[in-house]
C-alpha positions as a Markdown table, in Angstrom:
| # | Residue | x | y | z |
|---|---|---|---|---|
| 1 | Met | 49.9 | 36.3 | -2.1 |
| 2 | Lys | 47.0 | 34.0 | -0.8 |
| 3 | Leu | 43.4 | 35.2 | -1.6 |
| 4 | Ile | 41.7 | 33.1 | 0.9 |
| 5 | Asn | 43.2 | 32.1 | 4.3 |
| 6 | Ser | 42.5 | 28.6 | 6.0 |
| 7 | Lys | 39.6 | 30.1 | 8.1 |
| 8 | Gln | 37.8 | 31.4 | 5.4 |
| 9 | Gln | 38.2 | 28.4 | 3.4 |
| 10 | Phe | 36.8 | 26.2 | 6.2 |
| 11 | Val | 34.0 | 28.5 | 6.5 |
| 12 | Leu | 33.2 | 28.5 | 2.6 |
| 13 | Ser | 33.4 | 24.8 | 2.7 |
| 14 | Ala | 31.1 | 24.4 | 5.6 |
| 15 | Ile | 28.6 | 26.6 | 3.8 |
| 16 | Val | 28.8 | 24.7 | 0.7 |
| 17 | Val | 28.3 | 21.2 | 2.5 |
| 18 | Ala | 25.2 | 22.7 | 4.4 |
| 19 | Val | 23.5 | 23.9 | 1.4 |
| 20 | Ser | 24.3 | 20.7 | -0.5 |
| 21 | Leu | 22.6 | 18.7 | 2.4 |
| 22 | Gly | 19.9 | 21.1 | 2.7 |
| 23 | Gly | 18.9 | 20.2 | -0.8 |
| 24 | Cys | 18.5 | 16.4 | 0.1 |
| 25 | Ala | 16.4 | 16.8 | 3.2 |
| 26 | Ser | 12.9 | 17.4 | 1.8 |
| 27 | Pro | 10.3 | 16.7 | 4.4 |
| 28 | Ser | 7.4 | 17.3 | 2.1 |
| 29 | Ser | 8.3 | 14.3 | -0.2 |
| 30 | Glu | 7.5 | 11.8 | 2.5 |
| 31 | Trp | 4.2 | 13.3 | 3.5 |
| 32 | Asp | 2.8 | 13.2 | -0.2 |
| 33 | Phe | 4.2 | 9.6 | -0.9 |
| 34 | Gly | 1.7 | 7.7 | -3.1 |
| 35 | Asn | -0.6 | 10.8 | -3.6 |
| 36 | Ser | 0.0 | 10.9 | -7.3 |
| 37 | Val | -1.2 | 7.4 | -7.7 |
| 38 | Arg | -4.1 | 7.8 | -5.6 |
| 39 | Thr | -5.2 | 10.9 | -7.4 |
| 40 | Met | -4.7 | 9.0 | -10.7 |
| 41 | Val | -6.9 | 6.1 | -9.7 |
| 42 | Ala | -9.5 | 8.4 | -8.2 |
| 43 | Ser | -9.7 | 10.2 | -11.4 |
| 44 | Gln | -10.3 | 7.2 | -13.5 |
| 45 | Lys | -13.3 | 5.9 | -11.6 |
| 46 | Tyr | -16.7 | 7.9 | -12.0 |
| 47 | Val | -19.6 | 6.9 | -9.7 |
| 48 | Pro | -22.6 | 8.9 | -10.2 |
| 49 | Pro | -24.0 | 10.5 | -7.0 |
| 50 | Gly | -26.1 | 8.3 | -5.0 |
| 51 | Gln | -24.9 | 5.1 | -6.7 |
| 52 | Glu | -22.1 | 4.2 | -4.6 |
| 53 | Pro | -21.4 | 0.7 | -4.2 |
| 54 | Pro | -22.6 | -1.1 | -1.0 |
| 55 | Ala | -20.1 | -1.6 | 1.8 |
| 56 | Ile | -18.4 | -4.9 | 1.7 |
| 57 | Pro | -19.8 | -7.2 | 4.7 |
| 58 | Thr | -16.9 | -8.1 | 7.2 |
| 59 | Met | -16.8 | -10.9 | 9.6 |
| 60 | Asp | -16.3 | -10.3 | 13.4 |
| 61 | Gly | -13.8 | -12.3 | 15.4 |
| 62 | Ala | -16.5 | -14.6 | 17.1 |
| 63 | Arg | -18.0 | -15.7 | 13.7 |
| 64 | Ala | -14.6 | -16.5 | 12.4 |
| 65 | Ala | -13.7 | -18.6 | 15.2 |
| 66 | Gly | -16.8 | -20.4 | 14.8 |
| 67 | Ala | -16.4 | -21.0 | 11.1 |
| 68 | Val | -12.7 | -22.3 | 11.9 |
| 69 | Glu | -14.2 | -24.8 | 14.6 |
| 70 | Arg | -16.9 | -26.1 | 12.5 |
| 71 | Asn | -14.2 | -26.7 | 9.7 |
| 72 | Arg | -12.0 | -28.6 | 12.3 |
| 73 | Thr | -14.8 | -30.8 | 13.8 |
| 74 | Ala | -17.5 | -31.4 | 11.2 |
| 75 | Ala | -16.8 | -34.1 | 8.7 |
| 76 | Pro | -16.5 | -33.1 | 5.2 |
| 77 | Ala | -19.2 | -33.4 | 2.6 |
| 78 | Pro | -18.8 | -36.1 | 0.3 |
| 79 | Gln | -17.4 | -35.1 | -3.0 |
| 80 | Arg | -19.6 | -35.6 | -6.1 |
| 81 | Ile | -18.2 | -36.1 | -9.6 |
| 82 | Tyr | -20.8 | -35.7 | -12.4 |
| 83 | Glu | -20.5 | -37.1 | -16.0 |
| 84 | Gly | -18.8 | -34.5 | -18.1 |
| 85 | Met | -17.5 | -32.3 | -15.2 |
| 86 | Gly | -13.9 | -31.6 | -15.5 |
| 87 | Gly | -13.5 | -34.6 | -17.9 |
| 88 | Ala | -14.2 | -37.1 | -15.3 |
| 89 | Glu | -16.3 | -40.1 | -16.9 |
| 90 | Leu | -18.2 | -42.5 | -14.7 |
């Protein structure tokens, strides 16, 4: 006497596979990636109110292009070595 026929066995195995794969697909883990590290770093820093560091100055594209062009065209400054500097003796 057979307890489960082939159709019921197929349905049961399909349910087991679906439940197994459902445990692997967790969309919430992708959204929270790195939050634990950011939270830990933020908790280790204390900045009193009103004493936040100033913004870091940035360079725009025109200023960077000008600096690169000056480095390409201008003659380099002469190197000077002083006595006792880096072990160089004159």
